[in-house]
C-alpha positions as CSV (number, residue, x, y, z in Angstrom):
1,M,-16.9,-53.8,-6.4
2,H,-16.7,-50.0,-6.9
3,N,-13.5,-48.2,-5.9
4,S,-12.3,-51.2,-4.1
5,R,-8.6,-51.5,-3.2
6,L,-6.5,-54.6,-2.9
7,A,-3.1,-54.8,-1.4
8,P,-0.3,-55.8,-3.8
9,H,0.1,-59.2,-2.2
10,E,-3.7,-59.8,-2.7
11,M,-3.3,-58.9,-6.4
12,L,-0.5,-61.4,-6.7
13,D,-2.6,-64.1,-4.9
14,L,-5.4,-63.6,-7.3
15,H,-3.1,-63.8,-10.3
16,E,-1.8,-67.1,-8.9
17,L,-5.3,-68.3,-8.4
18,I,-6.2,-67.5,-12.1
19,G,-3.1,-69.6,-13.1
20,M,-4.2,-72.5,-10.9
21,K,-7.7,-72.4,-12.4
22,N,-6.3,-72.5,-15.9
23,V,-4.0,-75.4,-15.0
24,C,-7.0,-77.3,-13.5
25,A,-9.1,-76.7,-16.6
26,A,-6.3,-77.9,-18.9
27,K,-5.7,-81.0,-16.8
28,S,-9.4,-81.9,-16.7
29,A,-9.7,-81.3,-20.5
30,A,-6.7,-83.6,-21.1
31,M,-8.1,-86.3,-18.8
32,M,-11.4,-86.3,-20.7
33,N,-9.6,-87.8,-23.7
34,M,-8.6,-90.8,-21.6
35,V,-12.0,-91.4,-19.9
36,N,-14.6,-93.8,-21.3
37,D,-17.2,-93.5,-18.5
38,P,-19.9,-91.1,-19.5
39,Q,-20.5,-89.8,-15.9
40,L,-16.8,-89.1,-15.4
41,R,-16.5,-87.4,-18.8
42,N,-19.5,-85.2,-17.8
43,F,-17.9,-84.4,-14.5
44,L,-14.7,-83.4,-16.1
45,Q,-16.4,-81.3,-18.7
46,Q,-18.3,-79.5,-15.9
47,D,-15.0,-79.0,-14.1
48,V,-13.4,-77.4,-17.2
49,Q,-16.3,-75.0,-17.6
50,T,-16.4,-74.1,-13.9
51,A,-12.6,-73.5,-13.7
52,K,-12.7,-71.3,-16.8
53,Q,-15.7,-69.4,-15.5
54,Q,-14.0,-68.8,-12.1
55,A,-10.8,-67.6,-13.8
56,H,-12.8,-65.2,-15.8
57,Q,-14.7,-63.9,-12.7
58,I,-11.4,-63.4,-10.9
59,Q,-10.0,-61.5,-13.9
60,S,-13.1,-59.3,-13.9
61,L,-12.6,-58.6,-10.3
62,L,-8.9,-57.6,-10.9
63,S,-10.0,-55.3,-13.7
64,S,-12.4,-53.5,-11.3
65,V,-10.1,-52.8,-8.4
66,T,-7.1,-50.6,-7.8
67,I,-4.0,-51.4,-5.9
68,G,-3.9,-50.0,-2.4
69,G,-1.5,-50.3,0.4
70,R,1.4,-48.4,1.9
71,Y,4.5,-47.4,0.0
């Protein structure tokens, strides 16, 4: 996104989403230690990687936009 603008509430929503993705990654990582089934472990490992990647992508988006809106 080049010269994109987000409203302040959109910025807050994206920060909340990053937090949620990080919590999901942490929960899946913790659950991996309790799982014996290889397929479930693999699923949880993929979930951790996906959540971390998505959090990083959202952070990159936030870094590339400016805050718009009326004041």
